[in-house]
N, C-alpha and C positions, 0 to 999 in steps of 0.2 A: 412621205417624209421618212428619211433614214433614221435608224435608232440613234445615230450620232448627232442628229439635230434635236433630239428630245431628251438629252441627258440632264440630270438634276443639277441644280446650282451647287458649287463647292467653294470651300475657303482655300483649298490648295490649288494645284495647277492641273489643268486639263489641256493636253497637247494632241492635236490631230495629225495623223500620218507622221509620227515622230520617229526618225531613224533610231534604231536601237543599238547599232554597232558601238557608238561611243559609251554605252552603258555596260558593255561586256568586256571582260579581260582579253578575249580573243580579238576584239575589235572587228567582228564580223556580224552579219545578219541584216535583215530587212527592217521595215518600219512596223510600228504598232498602229493598228487602226485608230486607237486612242491610248494615250499614256496618261495615267492619273497618279499624281504625287500628292497624297492627302496631307493636310496640315497636321492632323493628329488622329487619334483613334475615333473620336466622335465624328469627325469629318468623313472618315472611311465608313463608319457604320451607317450614317445617314445616306451616303452615296449608294451603298449596297442595298439598303432597304428600298430605295427609289428606282434602282436600275432594273430594266426589263430582265426577268429571270432567264430569258432565252439568250441573252448576250453572254458569250464566254468571258471568263475572268482568269487572267494568268498573273501570278506574282513573280516579279523579278527582283531579286535582292541586290547584292553588289555585283552580280554578273560574273562571279569567279568560277563557278562550276557548271557552266551552261553553254550550250551552242544554240544561238538563235538562228534558225534557218533563213536562207536568203529571201524567201517570200514573205517574211515578216510574220506577225502574230495577229490572228483574228480576234476581234472583240476589244476588251479593255485590258491593258497591262497595268498592273499596280506596282509602283516602286515606293518602298518605305525609306525615304531619305529626309534628312534634316534633323534638327536638334530634338524635336519631340519624339523621334523614333530611336535615337541613339543614346539615351541616358543610361548610365550605369552607376548604381549606388550600392554601398555596403552598409549592413546593419547587423551587428553581432557576428554570427558565423555564416550569414547569408549574403548573397549578391543578387540584386535585381537588375535586369538588363532589358532594354527595349529591343524589339525584333530587328531593328535596323542597325544596332550596335555591332561593330566589328568584333569577331571572336577575340582578336588580340587585345581589344579594350577590356574585355572581361578578365583576361589573364593579368593585365597591368593593374586593374582594380583589385584583384585578389592579392597581388603583392603588396600594394599600398595598405590594404586592410590586414595583412598578416594572416592570410588564409591559404593553406596548401590544398592541392588537388586539382586546381584549375589551370595549372601551368601549361598543360598540353594545348589549350586554346590558342596559345601564342604561335603554334605551328599550323593552324588551320586558316586558309585564305578565304574567309567568308564572313557571313554575319549570323547573328543569333537565330533568326528565323529559319535559315537553311539548315543550321546545325540541329535545330529541333526536328525538322522534317526528316533528316537522313541519319540521325544518330551519329553526327560527325565525330571523328576521333583521329588520333595519331599517337605514335610512340607508346602504344600499349594502354591508352585510356580512351574512353568514349563519353559522349554526352550523358548516357544513362548512368554513369558512375557518379555524377555530380548534380544532376537535375533533381529539383524538389517538385516543382509545379510550373505550369504555364497557362496562359489564356490567350484566346484569339477570337476572331469573328468568322462565322460561317457565311455562305453565299447570300443568305438572307439578312446579313448584318446583325445577327444575334450573337451575344457573348457566349463562349463555350469555355468552361474551366476544366483543366486536366491536372491530375497528379501523375507522378512518374509511372505508376502501374498501368494507367490508362493508355500509355503510348504503345505498350506491347513491343518494346524495342528488340530488334535483332541486329545483326551486322549491317550497317548502312541502310536500315529500313525501320519505318514506324508504321503501326497499324492505325494511326490517327486518320480521320477522313481527309482526303486530298483537297477538299475545298476550304479547309480552315486557313485563314490568314493570321499567323501568329502576331501577337502584339507585345507580349512581355513574358519573361521567364525568370524563375527564381532558382538559384543554385546554392548548394551548401558546401563550404570548405572546412578544413581542419586547421585550428589555430597553429601558427608557426611564426618564426621570426621573419619579418618582412624582407630582411637582407637575404635569408636563405631561399625564400620563394623567388625573389628577383634573380638570384644567381641561377636557379634552375631554368627560369624563363630565358635568361641570356644564353644559356647553353643550348636550349631548343632553337632559339633564333639563329644562333651561329651555325648550328648543325643544318638548319634549313637553308641558310644562305650558301653553305658549302655544297649541298647535295641536290638542290632544286633550282630550276631556272626561273627564279622569282622576278627577274627583271625583263623577262621575255613576255610576249603576248601568249599567255597560256591559260589553261583551265583547271590546273591542279591535277590530281590523280585521275587518269582516264578510265581505268578499269578497277573494279573491285578485286580483291585478292580471292581467287578460288580456294576452296578448302584444301589445305595442304600445300598450297603453292603461293609464290609471290608473282604478281602480275609483271613487275619490271623484269624479272628473270626470264619469264616466258617470252616477252616482247624482245628482249635482248638476244636470247638464244635463237629466236626465229630470224634474226638478222635485220631488225627494223630500227635499231638505234641510229639516229642521225641520217636516215635514208629519206631523201626528199620524194614526196608523192604528190602528183598533181592531177587534177581532173579538169579544171577550167584554165590552167595556165599559171595560177598563183603558187600553189604548192604549200604543203604542210609537212611536218615531220615529228618524229619522237625525239626528244631532246638527247643530245650527247651526254648531258649531265645526269639525267634521270630518265630511264627509258619507259616509265609509265606516265610521263608528262608530254602531251602533245604541245607543239608550239606553232605559231604563225610567224615564220621568219621574215615575211615581207607582205605580199598582197594576196594571201590566201583568202578564199571565200569559205562560207560555212559548208558548202558542198565539198570543197577540198578536204576540210578537216574531218567531217563526218565520214567521207569515203575512205580516208586513211584509216580511221578507227575500224570500219567494217572490213577493210582489206586485211588488217592485222588480226582481227578476230577470226576471220576465215582461215588465214594462214596458220595461226597458232593451233586452231582446231585440227587442221589437216596434219600438221607435223607432230602434235603431241596428244591429240584427243581430248584436250582440256578446253572447256568453253569459257571464254572471257565475257563477263557481263559489264555493261557500261556503268560507271559511277557518275560520269558527267551526264547531266540532264540535257536532252535535245528537244527543243520546242519550236513550234511554228510551222509555217508552210514551206514546202520546197520551192526554190526559185523557178 
């Protein structure tokens, strides 16, 4: 009997051989052996406690900063979706958000509550869980600047509590164990007039719409900024802005609008997109001696 035939009962959804492309912003990738959408944190904890420890577990958020490879993902993919995972509430100078809440929801809640400091979350195309994992940030601010604490579940389904110092945050990196599935985060803002906070959020939103291909099939920023450099400038100067690159016939490219954003202009595969990124990394290294490191997470089996 396969491990898939011995899964514990759940209150959420368990989907076998579920295609993952519809769950990602690039709209590419193979299927999950099993996709689990837990009803709430208790449902997830019970499932993890009963799941065979040998079965791999992968968390997929809103799919904004990820390439799911064409061969799909082994084991169980967990997606935190639904009302139980997306709650955002304000209390005094703090905002509590579920791991499935969009970062932009956190920004909007901060404006409504009259709390400054979290406006930058309006410019991040992802959810709270991913922001915690990678110290997400933009326009000069990062998660580490506003986070108070967070809690999640480890692979055994046990609750783990973290305060800011426990994350060991650096640029786009956390020292938290990779197996933690974040459930909830608490942020702190600085009291300010709601109208002033909303104005700054509107400015960030407008700037993003003007400078990023947000209506394309994209994955956000492709590469981290190397020390002393801007990735978009390196990609642009190497001649890759708007240049179609194909491996399997579909083709992917770096956007004309922002040369650190890869886009799927049509029927690109995950292999097309990842190969473009690797080709650009190699070319930039050859031409400038600067190593570009992926910011987009690449997961799963090659097709």
